[in-house]
C-alpha positions as CSV (number, residue, x, y, z in Angstrom):
1,X,-5.4,-57.2,30.2
2,X,-8.0,-58.6,32.6
3,X,-6.3,-56.6,35.4
4,X,-6.5,-53.4,33.4
5,X,-10.1,-54.0,32.4
6,X,-11.1,-54.4,36.1
7,X,-9.2,-51.3,37.0
8,X,-11.0,-49.3,34.2
9,X,-14.4,-50.6,35.3
10,X,-13.6,-49.4,38.9
11,X,-12.4,-46.0,37.7
12,X,-15.4,-45.3,35.4
13,X,-17.8,-46.3,38.2
14,X,-16.0,-44.0,40.6
15,X,-16.2,-41.1,38.0
16,X,-19.8,-41.5,37.2
17,X,-20.7,-42.0,40.8
18,X,-19.4,-38.5,41.6
19,X,-21.6,-35.8,40.0
20,X,-19.0,-33.1,40.8
21,X,-16.5,-34.7,38.4
22,X,-19.0,-34.8,35.6
23,X,-19.9,-31.1,36.1
24,X,-16.2,-30.2,35.9
25,X,-15.7,-32.3,32.8
26,X,-18.8,-31.3,30.9
27,X,-20.2,-28.1,32.2
28,X,-17.2,-26.0,33.2
29,X,-15.4,-26.1,29.8
30,X,-18.6,-25.2,28.0
31,X,-19.3,-22.1,30.1
32,X,-15.7,-20.9,30.0
33,X,-15.3,-21.4,26.3
34,X,-18.4,-19.5,25.6
35,X,-17.6,-16.6,28.0
36,X,-13.8,-16.2,28.0
37,X,-13.2,-15.4,24.3
38,X,-15.5,-12.4,24.6
39,X,-13.6,-11.0,27.6
40,X,-10.1,-11.9,26.3
41,X,-10.1,-9.2,23.6
42,X,-6.9,-7.7,22.3
43,X,-8.7,-4.7,21.0
44,X,-8.9,-1.6,23.2
45,X,-11.9,0.6,22.7
46,X,-13.5,3.6,24.5
47,X,-10.2,5.2,25.2
48,X,-11.0,8.4,27.0
49,X,-9.4,11.4,25.2
50,X,-8.9,15.0,26.5
51,X,-8.1,17.5,23.9
52,X,-6.3,20.8,24.6
53,X,-6.9,22.9,21.5
54,X,-4.8,26.1,21.5
55,X,-5.3,26.7,17.8
56,X,-9.0,26.5,17.3
57,X,-8.5,26.2,13.5
58,X,-10.2,24.2,10.9
59,X,-7.3,21.7,10.7
60,X,-7.4,21.1,14.5
61,X,-11.1,20.4,14.4
62,X,-10.7,18.1,11.4
63,X,-8.0,16.2,13.4
64,X,-10.2,15.8,16.4
65,X,-13.2,14.7,14.3
66,X,-11.0,12.1,12.6
67,X,-9.8,10.7,15.9
68,X,-13.3,10.4,17.4
69,X,-14.7,9.0,14.2
70,X,-12.3,6.0,14.4
71,X,-14.4,4.3,17.0
72,X,-11.5,3.8,19.4
73,X,-11.6,7.1,21.2
74,X,-14.2,8.8,23.3
75,X,-13.9,12.6,23.7
76,X,-14.3,13.4,27.4
77,X,-12.9,16.9,27.6
78,X,-12.2,19.7,25.1
79,X,-10.5,22.8,26.6
80,X,-7.7,25.3,26.1
81,X,-5.9,24.5,29.3
82,X,-3.4,21.7,29.7
83,X,-3.7,21.8,33.5
84,X,-7.4,21.1,33.2
85,X,-6.8,18.1,31.0
86,X,-4.1,16.8,33.4
87,X,-6.6,17.0,36.2
88,X,-8.9,14.8,34.0
89,X,-6.2,12.1,34.0
90,X,-5.6,12.4,37.7
91,X,-9.3,11.9,38.3
92,X,-9.3,8.9,35.9
93,X,-11.6,10.7,33.5
94,X,-9.1,10.7,30.7
95,X,-6.5,8.2,29.4
96,X,-4.7,10.4,26.9
97,X,-4.2,14.2,26.5
98,X,-3.7,15.5,23.0
99,X,-2.4,19.1,23.0
100,X,-2.7,21.1,19.7
101,X,-0.3,24.1,19.8
102,X,-1.0,27.6,18.6
103,X,-0.5,28.2,14.9
104,X,-0.8,24.5,14.2
105,X,-2.6,25.1,10.9
106,X,-0.2,27.8,9.8
107,X,2.9,25.7,10.5
108,X,1.4,22.6,8.9
109,X,0.5,24.4,5.7
110,X,3.3,26.9,5.3
111,X,6.2,25.2,7.1
112,X,5.2,21.7,6.0
113,X,5.6,20.5,9.6
114,X,3.8,20.9,12.9
115,X,4.2,19.3,16.4
116,X,1.6,17.7,18.6
117,X,2.0,16.8,22.3
118,X,0.7,13.6,23.8
119,X,0.4,12.7,27.5
120,X,-0.6,9.1,28.1
121,X,-1.7,7.6,31.4
122,X,0.5,4.5,31.7
123,X,-1.0,3.0,34.8
124,X,-2.7,0.5,32.5
125,X,0.3,-0.4,30.4
126,X,-1.7,-2.3,27.7
127,X,-4.3,0.4,27.3
128,X,-1.5,3.1,27.2
129,X,0.6,1.4,24.6
130,X,-2.3,0.4,22.3
131,X,-4.0,3.8,22.7
132,X,-0.8,5.6,21.9
133,X,-0.2,3.4,18.9
134,X,-3.8,3.9,17.6
135,X,-3.6,7.7,18.0
136,X,-0.2,7.8,16.3
137,X,-1.5,5.9,13.4
138,X,-4.5,8.2,13.0
139,X,-2.3,11.3,13.2
140,X,0.0,9.8,10.6
141,X,-2.9,9.1,8.3
142,X,-4.2,12.6,8.8
143,X,-0.8,14.1,8.0
144,X,-0.7,12.1,4.7
145,X,-4.2,13.3,3.9
146,X,-3.2,17.0,4.4
147,X,-0.1,16.6,2.3
148,X,-2.2,15.1,-0.5
149,X,-4.7,18.0,-0.4
150,X,-2.3,21.0,0.0
151,X,1.2,20.2,-1.2
152,X,1.1,20.9,-4.9
153,X,3.5,21.7,-7.7
154,X,5.8,23.6,-8.0
155,X,6.2,23.8,-4.2
156,X,6.6,20.1,-3.9
157,X,9.5,18.4,-5.6
158,X,8.2,15.0,-6.6
159,X,10.2,12.2,-5.2
160,X,10.0,8.5,-5.6
161,X,7.6,7.0,-3.0
162,X,7.1,3.4,-1.9
163,X,3.5,2.5,-1.3
164,X,3.1,-0.6,1.0
165,X,0.0,-2.8,0.6
166,X,-0.3,-5.5,3.2
167,X,-2.5,-8.6,3.5
168,X,-2.9,-10.7,6.5
169,X,-2.4,-14.4,5.8
170,X,-4.4,-17.1,7.6
171,X,-6.5,-14.6,9.5
172,X,-7.3,-11.9,6.9
173,X,-9.8,-10.0,9.1
174,X,-7.5,-10.2,12.1
175,X,-10.4,-11.7,14.1
176,X,-8.8,-12.2,17.6
177,X,-11.3,-15.1,18.4
178,X,-9.7,-17.2,15.6
179,X,-6.4,-17.4,17.5
180,X,-7.7,-16.9,21.1
181,X,-10.4,-19.7,21.1
182,X,-8.0,-22.5,20.1
183,X,-5.6,-21.4,22.8
184,X,-8.3,-21.1,25.5
185,X,-9.4,-24.6,24.5
186,X,-5.9,-25.9,25.2
187,X,-5.9,-24.2,28.6
188,X,-9.3,-25.7,29.6
189,X,-8.2,-29.2,28.4
190,X,-5.0,-28.9,30.5
191,X,-6.9,-27.7,33.6
192,X,-9.4,-30.5,33.4
193,X,-6.9,-33.2,32.7
194,X,-4.1,-32.3,35.0
195,X,-6.2,-31.2,38.0
196,X,-8.4,-34.4,37.9
197,X,-5.4,-36.6,37.5
198,X,-3.5,-34.8,40.3
199,X,-6.4,-35.5,42.7
200,X,-6.9,-39.1,41.7
201,X,-4.3,-41.2,43.5
202,X,-4.1,-38.9,46.5
203,X,-7.9,-39.3,46.9
204,X,-7.4,-43.0,47.2
205,X,-4.9,-42.3,50.0
206,X,-7.3,-40.2,51.9
207,X,-10.2,-42.6,51.8
208,X,-8.0,-45.6,52.5
209,X,-8.7,-47.6,49.4
210,X,-5.1,-47.3,48.3
211,X,-4.1,-49.8,51.0
212,X,-6.4,-52.4,49.6
213,X,-4.9,-51.9,46.1
214,X,-1.4,-52.1,47.4
215,X,-1.8,-55.6,48.9
216,X,-3.1,-56.9,45.5
217,X,-0.7,-58.4,42.9
218,X,-1.5,-55.4,40.5
219,X,1.7,-54.2,38.9
220,X,2.6,-50.5,39.2
221,X,2.2,-49.7,35.5
222,X,-1.2,-51.5,35.5
223,X,-2.3,-49.2,38.3
224,X,-1.0,-46.0,36.5
225,X,-2.7,-47.1,33.2
226,X,-5.9,-47.7,35.0
227,X,-5.8,-44.2,36.3
228,X,-4.7,-42.7,33.0
229,X,-7.0,-44.2,30.4
230,X,-10.4,-43.0,31.7
231,X,-9.3,-39.4,32.0
232,X,-7.5,-39.7,28.6
233,X,-10.9,-40.7,27.0
234,X,-12.7,-37.9,28.9
235,X,-10.1,-35.4,27.8
236,X,-10.8,-36.3,24.1
237,X,-14.5,-35.9,24.9
238,X,-13.8,-32.4,26.3
239,X,-11.8,-31.6,23.1
240,X,-14.7,-32.7,21.0
241,X,-17.1,-30.5,22.9
242,X,-14.7,-27.6,22.6
243,X,-14.3,-27.9,18.9
244,X,-18.1,-28.1,18.5
245,X,-18.6,-24.9,20.5
246,X,-15.9,-23.2,18.4
247,X,-17.8,-24.2,15.3
248,X,-21.3,-23.3,16.5
249,X,-20.6,-20.1,18.5
250,X,-17.6,-18.6,16.6
251,X,-17.8,-20.2,13.2
252,X,-14.2,-21.5,13.5
253,X,-13.6,-24.3,11.0
254,X,-10.0,-25.7,11.1
255,X,-8.1,-25.1,7.9
256,X,-6.3,-28.4,8.6
257,X,-7.7,-31.8,9.3
258,X,-9.4,-32.8,12.6
259,X,-7.3,-36.0,12.6
260,X,-4.1,-33.9,13.0
261,X,-5.6,-32.2,16.1
262,X,-6.8,-35.4,17.7
263,X,-3.5,-37.2,17.1
264,X,-1.6,-34.5,18.8
265,X,-4.2,-34.0,21.5
266,X,-4.0,-37.8,22.3
267,X,-0.3,-37.6,22.9
268,X,-0.6,-34.2,24.7
269,X,-3.2,-35.7,27.1
270,X,-0.8,-38.6,27.9
271,X,1.8,-36.0,28.9
272,X,-0.5,-33.8,30.9
273,X,-2.2,-36.7,32.7
274,X,1.1,-38.2,33.4
275,X,2.2,-35.0,35.0
276,X,-1.0,-34.9,37.1
277,X,-0.5,-38.5,38.3
278,X,3.1,-37.7,39.1
279,X,2.0,-34.8,41.3
280,X,-0.5,-37.1,42.9
281,X,2.1,-39.8,43.8
282,X,4.1,-37.2,45.7
283,X,1.2,-35.3,47.4
284,X,0.0,-36.3,50.9
285,X,-3.5,-34.9,50.5
286,X,-5.8,-33.4,48.0
287,X,-5.2,-29.8,49.2
288,X,-1.5,-30.2,48.6
289,X,-2.1,-31.6,45.1
290,X,-4.5,-28.8,44.2
291,X,-2.0,-26.1,45.3
292,X,0.9,-27.6,43.4
293,X,-1.3,-28.1,40.4
294,X,-2.5,-24.5,40.5
295,X,1.1,-23.3,40.8
296,X,2.2,-25.2,37.7
297,X,-0.9,-24.2,35.8
298,X,-0.1,-20.5,36.3
299,X,3.3,-21.0,34.9
300,X,1.9,-23.0,31.9
301,X,-0.7,-20.2,31.2
302,X,1.6,-17.2,31.6
303,X,4.5,-18.8,29.7
304,X,2.3,-20.6,27.1
305,X,2.2,-17.9,24.4
306,X,-1.6,-17.4,24.7
307,X,-1.6,-13.8,25.9
308,X,2.1,-12.9,25.3
309,X,4.1,-13.8,22.3
310,X,7.0,-16.1,23.2
311,X,9.3,-14.2,20.8
312,X,8.9,-11.1,22.9
313,X,9.8,-12.8,26.1
314,X,13.3,-12.5,27.7
315,X,15.8,-15.3,26.9
316,X,15.4,-17.1,30.3
317,X,11.6,-17.2,29.8
318,X,12.0,-18.7,26.3
319,X,14.0,-21.5,27.8
320,X,11.2,-22.2,30.3
321,X,8.7,-22.4,27.4
322,X,10.6,-25.2,25.8
323,X,9.7,-27.3,28.8
324,X,6.1,-26.1,28.8
325,X,3.7,-28.6,27.1
326,X,1.0,-26.0,26.8
327,X,3.1,-23.8,24.6
328,X,3.5,-26.6,22.1
329,X,-0.2,-27.4,21.9
330,X,-1.2,-23.7,21.6
331,X,1.2,-23.4,18.7
332,X,-0.1,-26.6,17.0
333,X,-3.7,-25.6,17.4
334,X,-3.1,-22.3,15.8
335,X,-1.1,-23.9,13.0
336,X,-3.7,-26.4,12.2
337,X,-6.8,-24.2,12.7
338,X,-5.5,-21.1,10.9
339,X,-2.7,-22.3,8.7
340,X,-3.9,-25.8,7.8
341,X,-0.7,-27.5,8.9
342,X,-0.4,-31.3,8.6
343,X,1.4,-33.9,10.8
344,X,4.6,-33.3,8.8
345,X,4.5,-29.6,9.7
346,X,4.1,-30.3,13.5
347,X,6.5,-33.3,13.8
348,X,8.9,-31.3,16.0
349,X,6.1,-30.5,18.5
350,X,4.8,-34.1,18.3
351,X,8.2,-35.6,19.1
352,X,8.6,-33.2,21.9
353,X,5.2,-34.1,23.4
354,X,6.1,-37.8,23.0
355,X,9.2,-37.1,25.1
356,X,7.1,-35.4,27.8
357,X,4.6,-38.3,27.9
358,X,7.4,-40.9,28.3
359,X,9.2,-38.9,31.0
360,X,6.1,-38.0,33.1
361,X,4.4,-41.4,32.9
362,X,7.6,-43.3,33.5
363,X,8.4,-41.1,36.4
364,X,4.9,-41.6,37.8
365,X,5.3,-45.4,37.6
366,X,8.7,-45.2,39.3
367,X,7.6,-42.8,42.1
368,X,4.5,-44.9,43.0
369,X,5.4,-47.0,46.0
370,X,3.4,-50.1,46.9
371,X,3.4,-50.7,50.6
372,X,2.0,-53.9,52.2
């Protein structure tokens, strides 16, 4: 215990002696957690719409007014020529072209059906898919409105209809910040923990102090613990700061207990820091450690379920996510914050994280070589 205590004193002195580390730990997560959730918005607004109205009827005008009144679309061109509207897309002045055919009102009222043509600029795939879905939903709602107003007895044979009323559980208002902020907090915690741990041992190699440590009777697991515990405590401090910002700036109060979050975070940090120390034992210099850490972080983020649902990924990607600690913590944070899950509900994720912690830290101890 005295050996570990002396190692901890050395590590804390080294951390507080370097103002750059303190800025990374305290300032960087604060700024990113305040800024990123406002930019990482799943809603798409100000979609530029070009309308080709070949009917010029009351119904076509009502349709256009309903679309623009939704708040998602911005009318940038209104003409009778499809070629003109297509040039708007080519000039990046329009995202979607809506063409209303001739006799649109007549066919809709008398024939009970009418066709519309949509041309969507799919260079930005997310904007195209969401914009097309928004527009399709508005047109469907407009169609239902017209049928309610004009289709009367005896022309209409009443049939049984099913009305669907939906309610959103756990996030009733579908506020994207409620499920984005916990995920972003996990990413920041991972970046701070793994990057600093990855640079730790290799920094000792570069400045030459590792040789002094190697000739001492310090055991390998004492050395790894001395490197692990300080950043583990600082990681919990970053988590506390992040939860405070979530409460103050976004009004996010976890439906579950904070103890559940901290217990899982404590185990998660052991796994992530162990991975960082493992990378540090294999790296020859800090640049190499940073590049490897950056490569792994990109995989963790893109296959973590933060921006893309894991269920929508191909099968090979789903298998990779099972070995991604970030995906487990993002899922747990959303379960606890939004759903109010307890330790019993996250036991599978907790046991998986314990496995990661044992493997990474055990591997780090075995891979560390003391040379006299």
